[in-house]
C-alpha positions as CSV (number, residue, x, y, z in Angstrom):
1,M,0.0,0.0,0.0
2,K,2.8,2.4,0.8
3,Y,4.3,2.4,-2.7
4,I,0.9,2.7,-4.3
5,V,0.1,5.8,-2.1
6,Q,3.5,7.3,-2.9
7,E,2.9,6.9,-6.6
8,M,-0.6,8.4,-6.2
9,E,1.0,11.4,-4.5
10,R,3.5,11.8,-7.4
11,L,0.7,11.7,-9.9
12,R,-1.4,14.2,-7.8
13,N,1.5,16.6,-7.9
14,R,1.6,16.3,-11.7
15,H,-2.2,16.6,-12.0
16,E,-2.2,13.3,-13.8
17,P,-5.3,11.1,-13.7
18,F,-4.9,7.3,-13.3
19,A,-6.9,4.2,-12.6
20,L,-6.9,2.2,-9.4
21,A,-7.8,-1.5,-9.2
22,T,-8.8,-3.1,-5.9
23,V,-9.6,-6.7,-5.2
24,I,-12.9,-6.5,-3.1
25,T,-13.8,-10.2,-2.8
26,R,-12.0,-13.5,-3.4
27,N,-13.3,-17.1,-3.6
28,G,-11.4,-20.2,-4.2
29,S,-7.8,-20.2,-5.1
30,A,-7.4,-16.7,-6.4
31,P,-3.9,-15.3,-6.2
32,R,-4.5,-12.1,-4.1
33,S,-6.8,-11.4,-1.2
34,A,-9.2,-8.5,-0.6
35,G,-7.5,-5.2,-0.5
36,A,-4.8,-6.0,-3.0
37,K,-4.2,-3.0,-5.2
38,M,-2.7,-2.0,-8.6
39,L,-2.3,1.5,-9.9
40,I,-2.5,1.9,-13.7
41,K,-1.2,5.0,-15.4
42,Q,-2.6,6.5,-18.5
43,D,0.4,5.1,-20.5
44,G,-0.4,1.6,-19.2
45,A,2.4,1.4,-16.7
46,I,1.5,-0.4,-13.4
47,F,2.4,-0.2,-9.8
48,G,1.5,-3.1,-7.5
49,T,-0.4,-6.2,-8.5
50,V,-3.8,-7.9,-8.2
51,G,-2.4,-11.3,-9.1
52,G,-0.5,-11.3,-12.3
53,G,-1.0,-13.3,-15.5
54,K,-4.3,-13.2,-17.4
55,L,-6.2,-11.5,-14.5
56,E,-3.7,-8.6,-14.5
57,A,-3.9,-8.2,-18.3
58,Q,-7.7,-8.1,-18.1
59,V,-7.7,-5.5,-15.3
60,Q,-5.2,-3.4,-17.3
61,Q,-7.5,-3.5,-20.2
62,L,-10.5,-2.5,-18.1
63,A,-8.5,0.3,-16.5
64,G,-7.8,1.7,-19.9
65,E,-11.5,1.8,-20.6
66,M,-12.3,3.5,-17.3
67,I,-9.6,6.1,-17.9
68,K,-11.2,7.0,-21.3
69,K,-14.7,7.0,-19.9
70,R,-13.8,8.6,-16.6
71,Q,-15.9,6.0,-14.8
72,A,-15.7,3.1,-12.2
73,S,-16.7,-0.5,-12.6
74,V,-16.9,-3.7,-10.5
75,Q,-16.2,-6.8,-12.5
76,T,-16.0,-10.5,-11.6
77,F,-13.2,-12.6,-13.0
78,Q,-13.4,-16.4,-13.1
79,F,-10.4,-18.6,-13.3
80,S,-10.3,-22.1,-14.9
81,G,-7.9,-24.5,-13.5
82,K,-5.5,-23.7,-16.4
83,D,-5.8,-19.9,-15.7
84,A,-5.1,-20.4,-12.0
85,T,-2.1,-22.7,-12.7
86,A,-0.6,-20.0,-14.8
87,M,-0.8,-17.7,-11.8
88,D,0.5,-20.3,-9.4
89,A,-2.9,-20.7,-7.8
90,I,-3.2,-24.4,-8.8
91,C,-7.0,-24.6,-9.0
92,G,-9.8,-22.3,-10.1
93,G,-11.3,-19.3,-8.3
94,Q,-13.1,-16.0,-8.6
95,V,-12.4,-12.4,-7.7
96,E,-14.3,-9.2,-7.8
97,V,-12.2,-6.2,-8.7
98,L,-13.2,-2.5,-8.5
99,V,-11.5,-0.5,-11.2
100,E,-11.9,3.3,-10.8
101,W,-10.8,6.4,-12.7
102,V,-9.1,8.8,-10.2
103,D,-8.9,12.5,-10.9
104,P,-6.4,14.1,-8.5
105,D,-7.7,17.6,-9.4
106,D,-11.1,16.7,-7.8
107,P,-10.9,18.6,-4.4
108,Q,-12.1,15.6,-2.3
109,T,-9.8,13.2,-4.1
110,D,-6.9,15.7,-3.7
111,R,-7.5,15.8,0.0
112,I,-7.8,12.0,0.4
113,I,-4.5,11.4,-1.4
114,Q,-2.7,14.0,0.6
115,S,-4.1,12.6,3.8
116,L,-3.2,9.0,2.9
117,H,0.3,10.1,2.0
118,A,0.7,11.9,5.4
119,V,-0.6,8.8,7.3
120,I,1.8,6.5,5.5
121,N,4.8,8.7,6.2
122,Q,3.8,9.2,9.9
123,H,2.8,5.5,10.3
124,R,-0.6,6.3,11.7
125,K,-3.6,4.1,11.4
126,I,-6.6,5.2,9.3
127,W,-9.4,3.4,7.5
128,L,-10.3,4.0,3.8
129,V,-14.0,3.6,3.0
130,T,-14.9,3.3,-0.7
131,I,-18.6,3.4,-1.6
132,L,-18.9,1.2,-4.7
133,P,-20.8,2.3,-7.8
134,C,-24.4,1.2,-7.7
135,G,-26.6,2.7,-10.4
136,T,-23.8,5.3,-10.9
137,T,-20.5,5.2,-12.7
138,S,-18.4,6.7,-9.9
139,T,-17.1,5.9,-6.4
140,T,-16.9,8.0,-3.3
141,H,-14.2,7.8,-0.6
142,T,-13.9,8.7,3.0
143,L,-11.1,8.4,5.5
144,V,-12.0,7.5,9.1
145,Q,-9.5,8.1,11.9
146,P,-9.2,6.0,15.1
147,D,-11.1,8.6,17.1
148,G,-14.0,8.4,14.6
149,S,-13.3,11.8,13.0
150,M,-13.6,11.8,9.2
151,I,-12.4,13.3,6.0
152,G,-15.6,13.0,3.9
153,S,-18.8,11.4,5.1
154,L,-20.4,8.0,5.6
155,P,-23.8,6.6,4.6
156,P,-26.4,6.8,7.4
157,D,-26.2,3.0,7.9
158,L,-22.4,2.9,8.4
159,S,-21.0,4.2,11.6
160,P,-17.4,5.3,12.2
161,E,-17.4,2.7,15.1
162,T,-18.1,-0.1,12.7
163,V,-15.4,1.1,10.4
164,V,-12.6,1.3,13.0
165,D,-13.5,-2.1,14.3
166,T,-12.6,-3.6,10.9
167,P,-9.4,-5.6,11.3
168,Q,-8.7,-6.4,7.7
169,P,-9.9,-5.3,4.2
170,G,-13.4,-6.5,3.4
171,L,-16.7,-5.7,1.7
172,V,-19.8,-4.8,3.7
173,E,-23.4,-4.8,2.5
174,L,-25.4,-1.7,3.4
175,D,-29.1,-1.0,2.9
176,Q,-28.8,0.1,-0.7
177,Q,-25.1,-0.1,-1.6
178,K,-21.8,-1.8,-0.8
179,A,-18.7,-0.4,0.8
180,M,-15.1,-1.5,0.9
181,L,-13.5,-1.0,4.3
182,E,-9.7,-1.0,4.3
183,P,-7.5,-0.4,7.4
184,I,-4.3,1.3,6.4
185,N,-1.0,0.6,8.2
186,I,-1.9,-2.7,9.7
187,E,1.3,-4.5,8.7
188,G,2.6,-4.2,12.2
189,N,5.6,-2.7,14.0
190,A,8.8,-4.7,14.2
191,Y,11.0,-3.7,17.2
192,I,14.4,-5.4,16.9
193,F,16.4,-5.3,20.1
194,G,20.1,-5.6,19.2
195,A,21.9,-4.2,16.2
196,G,24.4,-7.0,15.4
197,H,24.7,-9.1,12.2
198,V,21.4,-10.9,12.5
199,S,19.5,-7.7,13.2
200,R,21.1,-6.1,10.1
201,S,19.9,-8.8,7.8
202,L,16.5,-9.2,9.5
203,A,15.7,-5.5,9.3
204,E,16.0,-5.6,5.5
205,F,13.4,-8.4,5.4
206,T,11.0,-6.9,7.8
207,K,11.0,-3.7,5.8
208,A,10.5,-5.6,2.6
209,V,7.4,-7.3,3.9
210,G,5.8,-4.1,5.2
211,F,6.7,-4.0,8.9
212,W,7.4,-0.5,10.3
213,T,10.9,-1.4,11.5
214,V,12.7,0.0,14.5
215,V,16.2,-1.1,15.6
216,L,17.2,-0.5,19.3
217,D,20.6,-1.0,20.9
218,D,22.7,0.6,23.7
219,R,25.7,1.0,21.4
220,A,25.7,4.0,19.1
221,V,28.5,2.4,17.1
222,Y,26.1,-0.3,16.0
223,A,22.7,1.5,16.2
224,N,23.1,4.1,13.5
225,R,22.0,5.0,10.0
226,T,25.2,3.8,8.4
227,R,24.5,0.2,9.4
228,F,20.7,0.6,9.0
229,P,20.0,3.1,6.2
230,A,16.6,1.8,5.2
231,V,14.8,1.2,8.5
232,D,12.2,3.5,9.8
233,E,13.8,4.4,13.1
234,V,17.1,3.7,14.9
235,V,17.0,4.2,18.7
236,V,20.1,4.3,20.9
237,L,19.1,3.2,24.4
238,D,20.8,4.4,27.6
239,S,20.5,0.8,28.8
240,F,18.5,-2.3,28.0
241,S,17.1,-1.9,31.5
242,N,14.9,0.9,30.0
243,A,14.2,-0.9,26.7
244,L,10.6,0.3,26.3
245,E,11.2,3.8,27.4
246,K,11.2,5.3,23.9
247,I,8.5,3.1,22.2
248,S,4.9,2.2,22.6
249,I,3.9,-1.4,22.4
250,D,0.4,-2.8,21.5
251,G,-1.1,-5.9,19.9
252,D,0.4,-4.9,16.5
253,S,3.9,-4.9,17.9
254,F,6.3,-7.7,16.9
255,I,9.3,-7.9,19.3
256,V,12.5,-9.6,18.2
257,I,15.2,-10.0,20.8
258,V,18.7,-10.5,19.3
259,T,21.0,-8.7,21.7
260,R,24.7,-9.5,22.2
261,G,24.2,-11.6,25.4
262,H,22.0,-13.7,27.5
263,L,21.7,-11.2,30.3
264,D,20.5,-8.4,27.9
265,D,18.1,-10.9,26.3
266,L,16.6,-11.7,29.7
267,T,16.4,-8.0,30.7
268,V,14.5,-7.1,27.5
269,L,12.2,-10.2,27.6
270,A,11.2,-9.5,31.2
271,Q,10.0,-6.1,30.2
272,V,8.2,-7.0,27.0
273,L,6.3,-9.9,28.6
274,K,4.5,-7.3,30.7
275,S,3.3,-5.6,27.4
276,D,0.5,-6.4,25.0
277,A,2.9,-7.3,22.2
278,G,1.3,-9.5,19.5
279,Y,4.6,-11.4,18.9
280,I,7.7,-12.0,21.0
281,G,10.6,-13.9,19.7
282,M,14.1,-14.5,21.2
283,I,17.2,-15.9,19.5
284,G,19.3,-18.7,21.1
285,S,19.8,-22.4,21.5
286,R,17.2,-24.5,23.3
287,R,19.5,-24.7,26.3
288,K,20.0,-21.0,26.5
289,C,16.3,-20.3,26.1
290,E,15.5,-22.8,28.9
291,L,18.0,-21.2,31.2
292,I,16.3,-17.8,30.6
293,F,12.9,-19.4,31.2
294,Q,14.0,-20.8,34.5
295,E,15.1,-17.4,35.6
296,L,11.8,-15.9,34.5
297,R,10.0,-18.5,36.6
298,R,12.2,-17.5,39.5
299,L,11.2,-13.9,38.9
300,G,7.5,-14.8,39.1
301,F,6.5,-15.2,35.5
302,S,3.9,-17.8,34.8
303,E,4.0,-20.7,32.2
304,T,1.4,-18.8,30.3
305,D,3.8,-15.8,30.1
306,I,6.6,-18.1,28.9
307,Q,4.5,-19.8,26.3
308,R,4.1,-16.4,24.6
309,V,7.8,-16.5,23.6
310,H,8.9,-17.9,20.3
311,A,12.2,-19.4,21.3
312,P,14.3,-20.6,19.7
313,I,13.0,-18.0,17.2
314,G,12.2,-18.6,13.6
315,V,10.8,-21.4,11.5
316,P,13.0,-24.5,11.5
317,I,14.9,-24.3,8.2
318,A,18.4,-25.3,9.5
319,A,19.5,-21.6,9.2
320,E,23.1,-20.8,10.0
321,T,24.1,-17.5,8.3
322,P,22.7,-14.1,9.5
323,E,20.8,-13.9,6.2
324,E,19.3,-17.4,6.6
325,I,18.4,-16.7,10.3
326,G,16.8,-13.4,9.2
327,I,14.6,-15.3,6.6
328,S,13.5,-17.8,9.2
329,I,12.6,-15.1,11.7
330,V,10.6,-13.0,9.3
331,A,8.8,-16.1,8.0
332,E,7.6,-16.8,11.5
333,M,6.6,-13.1,11.9
334,I,4.5,-13.2,8.7
335,Q,2.8,-16.4,10.0
336,S,2.0,-14.7,13.3
337,R,0.8,-11.6,11.6
338,A,-1.7,-13.7,9.6
339,R,-3.0,-15.3,12.8
340,I,-3.5,-11.9,14.4
341,R,-5.4,-10.7,11.4
342,N,-7.4,-14.0,11.3
343,I,-6.1,-15.0,8.0
344,N,-5.8,-18.7,7.3
345,P,-2.6,-19.5,5.5
346,A,-4.3,-22.3,3.8
347,D,-6.5,-19.8,2.0
348,R,-3.6,-18.0,0.4
């Protein structure tokens, strides 16, 4: 979503219309889930994907028509087994895709794009509501903030409270129309404690898969922009004893503990176990992890607390190098993120 919005902002600055395709429903073994987006420029260039292959070509063609007509349309695309195999989906399926012409010079659209761009840059949560065309050839958009305030307006039968309770993109049926509800910035926050070799590799992967990535260490020689040029934040701690002092942890927080020693790992873990973090992982051998768990029990932590910790961290792929370890960790984080969002991996 971030790169789509950044391109929308660039096109807005150039007063250049474009088309936007959004998957609104998916059944069977379709390649992308609801909320997947693709931006199509007037020259046919695309940003993002709704699934590739034949589907993408058909959506591009429809986008060209919508740009010419200055309209929006919802179309259903069916896949035969052959079509799906070409898109690595194995068997058939069906998706509904909204393709809409977007005019950045429209005052409301201009405001929506600017607001989305600001939200993405500041990593704030917001919900995009798209009222689908029904008897019309256009869409309307509204942004709803966590406190219920809005940019735009909602239909009478859709409340801000309903919108902000939406955990993942989905279509809702209203009295006389349909609306697509899309939470923005739900990929999660990755807090990586420790700035060594594993952290350096892992941070590249967490950024690549959409996590807002923060690296924290008590050594400025390691925690700096030279070593971590692409992450969102680098935090130099006074001490791991105050590991959470400069961050705010909630259910969308993914904690990775890869400090330089067992004592620092224990110090950080004891603090994050008192938080609402959605994922907590700690590096180390089974023996090291069990020694730390024994100390946690001595400190009064329960078995339920200890069971929250993914340790040894990562999916078991016999990883050895920092790069391999980083891949195994981010794979486990993606899996946990899907569980938090109630996404069944078997449906993907």
